[in-house]
FIPAVO-87185 format. One record per residue: x, y, z of N, C-alpha, C in turn; residue in three letters; residue number from 1. Coordinates in steps of 0.001 Angstrom, whole numbers. Atoms other than C-alpha are relative to their C-alpha. Layout:
FIPAVO-87185
X;Y;Z;X;Y;Z;X;Y;Z;ala;NUM
...
This chain:
FIPAVO-87185
-1026;597;-707;-129060;186722;-90599;102;-946;-1269;met;1
22;1414;672;-127722;184181;-93109;-267;-1123;175;ala;2
-23;1802;-937;-128427;180607;-93192;1473;-822;-557;lys;3
-1094;861;172;-125113;179023;-94227;1103;997;977;his;4
-1213;-39;-952;-121558;179259;-92240;1186;-523;-1221;val;5
-1083;-74;452;-118154;179281;-93638;1236;-1063;599;asn;6
-1489;346;-587;-114474;177359;-93140;1013;1150;-181;leu;7
-1509;-779;582;-111546;179132;-92917;1776;-674;668;val;8
-1305;1428;-619;-108129;176997;-92689;841;337;-1094;lys;9
-1482;-755;167;-104495;177435;-92975;-52;-1193;-1527;leu;10
-290;606;1882;-103119;176180;-96976;1434;-78;672;cys;11
-1365;146;-552;-100057;174783;-95072;478;-732;-1241;val;12
-887;812;777;-97150;174238;-97230;-162;965;-1332;gly;13
357;-985;1694;-98485;176687;-100713;-12;1427;679;ile;14
-292;-656;-455;-96927;179538;-100620;-879;1627;-622;val;15
801;-644;793;-99262;181285;-103403;-1289;-597;-864;ser;16
898;494;625;-102444;180911;-105099;194;-833;-993;val;17
-798;440;1824;-100704;180062;-108742;818;-1412;1293;glu;18
-310;1732;144;-98856;176998;-106168;-1631;-329;465;gln;19
716;260;-317;-102121;176243;-105024;-527;-623;-1348;leu;20
501;735;442;-103443;176027;-108274;497;-695;-1059;leu;21
-545;658;-121;-100919;173959;-109306;-107;-1410;16;glu;22
789;1185;-491;-101474;171461;-106756;-1137;-970;-609;tyr;23
1247;528;369;-104718;170988;-107601;91;-1008;-1405;arg;24
-30;399;1577;-103822;170493;-111719;849;-1586;649;ala;25
-1133;775;-449;-101037;167862;-110223;-979;-1279;460;arg;26
510;356;-1206;-103282;166144;-107375;-1418;-383;-691;his;27
1120;301;1162;-106956;165782;-109595;-561;799;-1151;tyr;28
546;-1;1247;-108603;165664;-112815;-1048;1147;-576;ala;29
523;-1022;212;-109778;168422;-114267;-1648;331;86;pro;30
1297;143;-171;-113574;168772;-112706;-109;-292;485;gly;31
789;1100;-1819;-113137;166529;-109739;359;647;982;glu;32
261;-738;-1385;-114138;167846;-106854;1717;-431;1221;pro;33
-1155;-317;-823;-111289;168967;-104565;-16;-699;1495;asn;34
39;356;-1338;-110763;166972;-100945;1073;363;852;arg;35
-768;-201;-1132;-109287;168106;-97790;-450;-1449;1407;his;36
1030;530;-1436;-109426;166008;-94862;625;32;1648;val;37
-732;-511;-1005;-109070;167126;-91419;-505;-606;1015;thr;38
-156;709;-963;-109307;165968;-88009;-1701;-307;630;arg;39
2441;361;-757;-113616;166906;-87041;143;370;-850;met;40
1024;-54;1108;-116265;166866;-88378;-276;1846;539;phe;41
744;-1956;-645;-118088;171031;-87871;-1423;-1072;-15;pro;42
1241;261;-943;-121305;170267;-85901;-985;946;-814;arg;43
975;-1163;441;-122654;172982;-87836;32;-498;-1756;arg;44
291;891;1307;-122493;170582;-90859;-1018;482;-1130;ala;45
1082;-270;1427;-125878;171515;-92728;127;1329;153;ala;46
-453;-2217;693;-124576;175684;-92470;1033;-277;-924;glu;47
-1521;-103;1075;-121520;174611;-94345;-755;-204;-999;val;48
888;342;1123;-123499;172719;-96973;-782;697;-438;leu;49
700;-1253;-498;-125861;175428;-96776;462;1084;-972;ala;50
-462;-984;528;-124074;177396;-99069;1454;418;160;gly;51
-1223;-671;-381;-120617;177684;-97675;1697;-72;-360;gly;52
-1025;-141;114;-117113;177972;-98588;1114;-332;722;ser;53
-766;-522;-341;-113857;177261;-97741;1215;734;-443;leu;54
-1364;-981;877;-111272;179855;-97600;1240;-18;466;tyr;55
-1318;309;-287;-107804;179430;-97606;1277;946;517;trp;56
-1135;-1145;-428;-104962;181570;-95847;758;-540;-254;val;57
-1224;353;608;-102221;181566;-97638;1741;1240;285;ile;58
-549;-1529;-367;-99417;183604;-96454;-319;982;902;gly;59
532;-781;-951;-100860;184662;-93478;-1027;872;-625;gly;60
843;-492;272;-103791;186202;-95358;-1160;-1246;-910;met;61
496;560;848;-107038;184974;-96936;171;528;-1367;ile;62
-430;-20;1244;-106644;184601;-100706;-873;-724;-828;arg;63
526;622;826;-108972;182498;-101881;-909;-1318;344;val;64
873;1041;-862;-111803;180066;-101398;-1050;-702;-1069;arg;65
646;659;1010;-113777;177000;-102542;-1477;-293;574;gln;66
736;1027;-985;-116998;175774;-102312;-729;-1063;718;arg;67
180;1096;-491;-117910;173203;-99991;-1146;-867;-617;val;68
1470;432;141;-120305;170593;-101884;298;-1396;518;ile;69
889;1315;-817;-119925;167516;-99201;898;100;946;gly;70
-448;227;-1078;-119080;166209;-96207;38;-805;723;leu;71
67;598;-503;-117646;163340;-95327;312;-1073;252;glu;72
-1388;302;-759;-116387;161095;-92813;587;-1211;-544;glu;73
-1246;418;646;-113564;159285;-93120;1136;-887;826;glu;74
-1280;666;-1157;-111423;156416;-91186;1092;-120;-758;thr;75
-1241;734;627;-107974;156513;-91227;649;-1260;-71;gly;76
-300;1187;-127;-105628;153663;-91750;440;-318;1981;ala;77
-280;50;-2004;-104726;154464;-87647;-1120;-759;522;asp;78
1303;461;-808;-108449;153835;-86988;-558;1000;242;gly;79
1034;-1495;-412;-109441;157588;-86363;-401;382;-1267;ile;80
931;-414;704;-112583;158952;-87481;106;1475;-455;arg;81
-313;-1544;432;-111904;162477;-89803;-1243;33;-979;arg;82
837;-559;1084;-113855;164265;-92287;1041;513;-1322;cys;83
-185;-329;1090;-113256;165006;-95624;-785;1205;-655;ala;84
376;-1307;956;-113947;168479;-97027;65;192;-1454;ile;85
-130;-267;2037;-114965;168210;-100773;-820;1233;-930;val;86
291;-1198;623;-115193;171054;-102420;-7;413;-1454;met;87
315;197;1429;-115892;172589;-105874;1584;257;-301;asp;88
-1093;-640;789;-112937;172750;-108234;630;961;5;pro;89
-377;-1259;182;-112949;175867;-108968;542;963;720;val;90
-394;-472;-623;-110806;178347;-107217;-548;1909;92;leu;91
562;-1401;611;-112571;181882;-106378;1094;1207;1029;ile;92
-686;-924;-739;-109989;184854;-105348;-995;596;798;arg;93
897;-916;-954;-110861;187079;-102547;801;787;639;thr;94
-409;-1054;-969;-109856;190232;-101365;1241;42;1408;ala;95
-989;817;-1095;-106794;189316;-99096;-715;845;984;pro;96
403;960;-1310;-108053;189008;-95517;1282;-245;1196;ala;97
-1310;1008;-692;-105048;188608;-92966;-1015;-216;1196;pro;98
461;1296;-199;-105427;185864;-90832;1300;-460;1095;arg;99
-762;1099;-1468;-103303;184655;-87392;-118;-1345;-474;arg;100
-518;1621;344;-101713;181283;-87819;-1570;-462;836;pro;101
564;1055;-912;-104579;178360;-85985;153;-1118;-669;phe;102
-85;939;413;-104520;175013;-85878;-1512;-96;-686;gln;103
1412;385;784;-107233;172922;-88150;-890;1347;-504;gly;104
1077;-866;1058;-110354;175288;-89183;-772;803;1069;trp;105
1096;-616;-594;-112730;177638;-87854;-1166;423;-764;arg;106
1097;-727;766;-116219;178876;-89024;694;1014;-294;tyr;107
-348;-1517;537;-116152;181986;-90462;-1472;678;-890;leu;108
1751;-1452;168;-120078;184531;-90894;576;126;-1136;ala;109
37;-343;1629;-120608;185178;-94470;675;1730;153;pro;110
-121;-1761;-54;-120605;189130;-93030;1752;15;588;glu;111
-862;-364;-665;-117357;188591;-91868;1527;-839;-1067;asn;112
-202;607;1062;-115996;186731;-94855;803;887;-1061;ala;113
-330;-1029;1240;-113816;188651;-97785;-756;-12;-1269;pro;114
465;4;1471;-115596;190042;-100815;1043;-1195;-1394;pro;115
-272;610;1502;-114849;187674;-104348;938;1136;-502;asp;116
-112;-1015;663;-112675;189830;-106328;-603;-149;-1584;leu;117
1138;481;1113;-114520;190669;-109936;1550;-511;-965;pro;118
-912;710;612;-113223;188727;-112604;1118;721;-566;pro;119
-1302;-1351;489;-110931;191825;-114057;1498;-535;528;gly;120
-696;223;-1284;-109108;191218;-110827;838;-845;71;arg;121
-32;1107;-24;-108475;187967;-110494;1793;-294;242;ala;122
-2043;-431;457;-104290;188561;-111526;483;743;1154;asp;123
-938;-955;-642;-103966;191103;-109022;745;-482;1018;asp;124
-1245;425;-847;-100648;190512;-107313;924;582;242;ser;125
-966;-786;827;-98641;193501;-108409;656;382;1428;ala;126
-340;-1163;-1436;-98934;195253;-104348;931;-899;825;leu;127
-382;930;-1444;-97153;193365;-101455;-1502;46;1091;pro;128
1809;427;-523;-100212;191546;-99467;-141;844;1393;pro;129
362;-897;-1629;-99522;194073;-96361;-763;1577;-967;gly;130
720;-856;791;-100484;196836;-98685;-1320;-19;-657;leu;131
1020;1171;251;-102816;195105;-100482;-1581;57;1185;ser;132
644;-37;-1213;-104438;194396;-97111;-944;1209;388;ala;133
477;-1040;-321;-104666;197671;-95940;-549;1127;-1123;ala;134
870;-951;1431;-105931;199749;-99504;-1246;-941;345;leu;135
1477;1079;-413;-108945;196713;-98762;-220;489;1018;asn;136
605;117;-1388;-109440;197365;-95335;-226;2039;30;glu;137
432;-1595;348;-109867;201775;-96370;-747;-334;-1149;ile;138
966;-229;1099;-112058;200794;-99326;1009;123;-1372;gly;139
-187;-495;1532;-109936;202210;-102210;680;-1679;-876;leu;140
-654;991;854;-108944;198405;-103327;-1036;-1245;-573;arg;141
């Protein structure tokens, strides 16, 4: 049984992994941890910090993940407590995995997480997302 758990979240306003990379480059210095502030603090924080990643849903598909390296409580200007998810700046592309829209974030068990793409396939994007996911599902990609 896995000792860690992952998070999955919609990457709102981003349409491609390339656009996410561009956004990160504009907002963070090279090598600087990335942060995403969300309303809810994970109750399973210890499990997330034990090796979990945040899997980003882009265009209805999980496409990339970032290793979670911290969870910090933060209070907004409105006085509401929030959680800053601190992530390793390295984006790791994954095999496409379909995800329906949802609000906030969800837990993602390691056995349900899509596999990382091998380094030589990191730029695979020639196939339409639906076809790519279907091929992956039957083990042909």
